[in-house]
C-alpha positions in Angstrom: 116.8 32.9 121.7 113.3 34.0 120.2 113.2 37.6 119.2 111.0 39.5 121.8 107.6 40.5 120.6 107.3 44.1 120.5 104.1 46.1 121.9 101.8 47.2 119.3 101.6 51.1 119.2 98.3 52.5 120.6 96.0 54.6 118.6 97.0 57.9 120.8 100.6 57.8 119.3 99.7 57.8 115.6 100.9 61.0 113.7 100.0 63.0 111.0 102.8 62.4 108.2 101.3 65.4 106.2 104.1 67.7 105.0 103.5 71.4 103.6 105.7 74.1 102.2 107.0 75.2 105.4 108.4 71.6 106.1 110.2 71.7 102.9 111.8 74.9 103.4 113.0 74.0 106.9 114.8 71.0 105.4 116.2 73.1 102.8 117.8 75.6 105.2 119.2 72.6 107.5 120.8 71.4 104.5 122.0 74.7 102.9 123.5 75.4 106.1 125.2 71.9 106.6 123.4 71.8 110.2 121.9 68.9 112.2 118.5 68.7 114.1 117.6 66.5 116.7 114.4 66.3 115.0 116.2 63.8 112.4 118.9 62.7 114.6 116.7 61.1 117.2 113.7 60.3 114.8 111.3 62.5 116.8 107.7 61.9 116.1 106.9 65.4 116.2 109.0 66.5 113.3 106.2 66.9 110.9 104.0 69.3 113.3 107.2 71.3 114.2 108.7 71.7 110.5 105.5 72.6 109.1 105.3 75.3 111.6 108.8 76.2 110.6 110.1 75.4 113.9 113.3 73.0 114.6 115.5 71.8 117.5 119.3 72.7 116.1 121.9 69.9 117.4 125.4 71.1 117.2 128.8 69.5 118.0 128.1 67.2 114.8 126.1 64.3 114.5 128.1 61.5 116.6 127.8 61.0 119.9 130.6 59.8 122.3 128.1 57.9 124.8 125.9 54.8 123.9 122.5 55.4 125.7 120.2 52.4 124.8 117.2 54.6 123.9 118.7 57.0 121.5 119.3 56.7 117.5 121.8 59.5 117.4 125.0 58.0 115.5 127.8 56.5 118.2 131.6 56.6 117.8 134.4 58.9 117.1 133.1 62.5 116.1 134.4 64.7 113.7 136.5 67.8 114.4 133.9 70.6 115.7 132.7 73.2 112.6 133.9 76.7 113.7 131.2 78.2 111.5 128.4 76.1 112.8 127.4 79.1 115.6 127.0 81.4 112.9 125.2 78.9 110.4 122.6 78.0 113.4 122.3 82.0 113.9 121.7 82.2 109.8 119.1 79.5 109.8 117.3 80.9 112.9 117.0 84.2 111.4 115.8 82.9 108.0 113.1 80.7 109.7 112.0 84.0 111.6 112.2 82.2 114.9 111.3 84.3 118.2 112.4 81.2 120.1 115.3 79.0 119.4 116.1 75.6 121.0 119.8 74.1 120.8 121.0 70.8 121.9 124.0 68.7 121.1 125.6 65.3 121.1 127.8 64.4 124.1 131.3 65.4 123.3 133.4 63.7 126.0 136.5 63.8 123.6 136.8 67.7 123.9 138.3 69.3 126.9 135.6 71.5 127.3 132.8 69.3 126.2 131.7 71.8 124.1 130.8 74.5 126.5 132.4 77.2 124.3 130.6 76.1 121.3 127.3 76.3 123.2 128.3 80.0 124.5 129.3 80.9 120.8 125.7 79.4 119.4 123.9 81.5 122.0 125.9 84.6 121.1 125.6 84.6 117.4 121.9 83.9 117.6 121.4 86.8 119.7 123.7 89.2 117.6 121.5 88.3 114.3 118.2 88.2 116.3 118.2 90.3 119.2 114.8 89.4 120.6 114.9 85.7 119.9 114.9 84.0 123.2 117.5 80.8 123.3 116.8 77.6 125.1 119.6 75.1 125.3 119.6 71.5 126.4 123.3 70.8 127.4 125.2 67.4 128.2 126.3 66.9 131.9 129.8 68.0 130.9 131.0 65.3 133.3 129.7 67.1 136.1 132.2 70.0 135.7 130.4 73.1 137.0 133.0 75.6 135.5 131.8 74.3 132.2 128.1 75.0 133.1 129.2 78.3 134.0 130.6 79.1 130.6 127.0 78.0 129.3 125.2 80.1 131.8 127.5 83.2 131.5 126.3 83.4 127.8 122.7 83.8 129.5 120.2 81.6 127.9 116.7 82.1 128.7 116.2 78.3 129.7 119.0 76.1 130.6 117.7 72.2 130.3 119.2 69.1 131.1 117.5 65.7 131.0 117.3 63.2 133.5 116.0 60.8 130.9 114.7 57.8 133.1 114.5 56.8 136.8 117.7 56.1 138.9 117.1 52.2 139.0 117.4 52.2 135.0 120.7 54.2 134.7 122.9 51.1 134.0 120.8 50.1 131.5 119.3 53.2 129.7 122.4 55.5 130.4 125.5 53.5 131.3 128.0 56.3 131.2 125.7 59.0 132.7 125.1 59.4 136.6 122.0 60.1 137.7 123.2 62.5 141.1 125.4 64.2 138.6 122.5 65.1 136.4 120.8 66.4 139.5 123.7 68.5 140.5 123.9 70.2 137.1 120.3 71.3 137.3 120.8 72.5 141.1 123.8 74.4 140.2 122.1 76.0 137.2 119.0 77.1 139.6 121.2 78.4 142.3 123.1 80.2 139.7 120.0 81.9 138.5 118.9 82.8 141.8 122.2 84.1 142.7 122.7 86.6 139.7 119.1 87.1 139.3 119.3 86.5 135.6 116.4 84.5 135.5 117.5 81.5 133.5 114.8 79.0 133.7 115.9 75.5 134.4 114.3 72.5 132.7 114.6 68.8 132.7 112.8 65.9 130.7 112.0 62.3 131.6 110.8 59.6 129.4 108.4 56.6 130.6 107.9 53.2 129.2 111.3 51.8 130.0 110.5 49.4 132.7 109.9 52.2 135.7 107.3 51.6 138.4 104.9 54.5 139.2 106.8 55.2 142.4 110.2 55.6 140.8 108.5 58.0 138.4 107.2 60.1 141.6 110.4 60.0 143.1 112.0 61.0 140.3 110.1 64.2 139.7 110.5 65.0 143.4 114.0 64.9 143.0 113.8 67.3 139.9 111.6 69.5 141.8 114.1 69.5 144.5 116.8 71.2 142.5 114.6 74.3 142.0 113.9 73.3 138.2 111.1 75.1 136.9 109.8 73.3 133.8 109.6 69.5 133.5 108.7 67.4 130.3 107.2 64.0 130.4 106.7 61.7 127.4 106.4 58.2 126.1 109.4 56.3 125.1 109.4 55.2 121.5 112.0 52.6 120.4 113.7 54.1 117.5 115.8 51.2 116.1 115.2 47.7 116.1 118.3 47.3 118.2 117.2 50.0 120.7 115.8 49.2 124.0 112.4 48.0 124.0 109.2 49.7 124.9 108.2 47.9 128.2 104.6 50.1 128.8 102.5 52.6 126.7 101.0 54.9 129.3 97.6 56.6 128.7 96.9 60.1 128.2 95.2 60.0 131.7 98.4 58.5 133.1 100.3 61.5 131.9 97.9 63.8 133.2 98.3 62.3 136.7 102.0 62.9 136.6 101.5 66.4 135.1 99.5 67.2 138.0 101.8 65.4 140.6 104.8 67.3 139.2 103.0 70.8 140.0 102.4 69.7 143.5 105.9 68.7 144.0 106.8 72.4 143.0 107.8 72.7 139.4 106.3 76.0 137.7 105.2 74.2 134.5 104.7 70.5 133.3 104.3 69.1 130.0 103.0 65.9 130.3 101.7 63.9 127.3 102.5 60.7 125.2 104.3 62.5 122.3 105.9 65.6 124.7 109.5 65.7 124.0 111.9 68.0 125.9 111.6 71.0 123.5 108.2 70.2 122.2 106.2 73.7 122.7 109.2 74.9 124.4 108.0 78.5 124.0 104.9 77.8 125.5 106.6 76.5 128.7 109.0 79.4 128.9 106.1 81.8 128.8 104.1 79.9 131.2 106.9 80.2 133.7 107.3 83.9 133.0 103.5 84.6 134.2 104.2 82.5 137.2 107.5 83.7 138.4 107.7 87.3 136.6 
């Protein structure tokens, strides 16, 4: 079978590869504390912009994922044991970077009894202990739908609880074969309901990618589903195939199309929408949180 021709990347997706002294310092901090970042593991196109500004998204629970999503470049297989020093090392790195807003995500750890929920909670607490003024956003896995594990993370009181749908329902079997669309929506809904019930003002956030073969109507339906959970923030970005054996890009959306989806997301009821070709879940995360604060106190 002949190899499928890959779509040429449009000009609006070109990024500057320039590095500064800050970029080098962030890399050294990550290495010195034996940490991982989603910037590196997921081959994020914004790594140069973010690291040059001394920001990064920490990836905890190791660098090997127990799931096999077709869009992701993170290593798959049997993970190593959890590093009990990792929460404190993340906090130390965040302090040295001078962060006022820290973003923490993870690989999926279906091998762990709690899916890594306690480790998330300890990381939030460690950052707050070292940097009391620092806001913390966590991008969590679905914890196999267990809301008791979600509760462990929520009890640590992150400022933002994020969980991504990643794509439309019709593409789940191909893009996220182990995940369940309704299960992810349930996680978002439970987090929003917990925030409302406890009045802790934990913002909820969800991200999707475009370019995997979805239709416009499917994208709109997905955004409606996200908004219906009570989600505060949505991020919409262009899927970029990270490896030759990753799922191919079916379409490159234009900046105008992303603006259309941003406007629709706000119409559907989310408080803040980041929608552009290079947007990723943690891109300008502090700005998104600040805007929801203005909108809803």
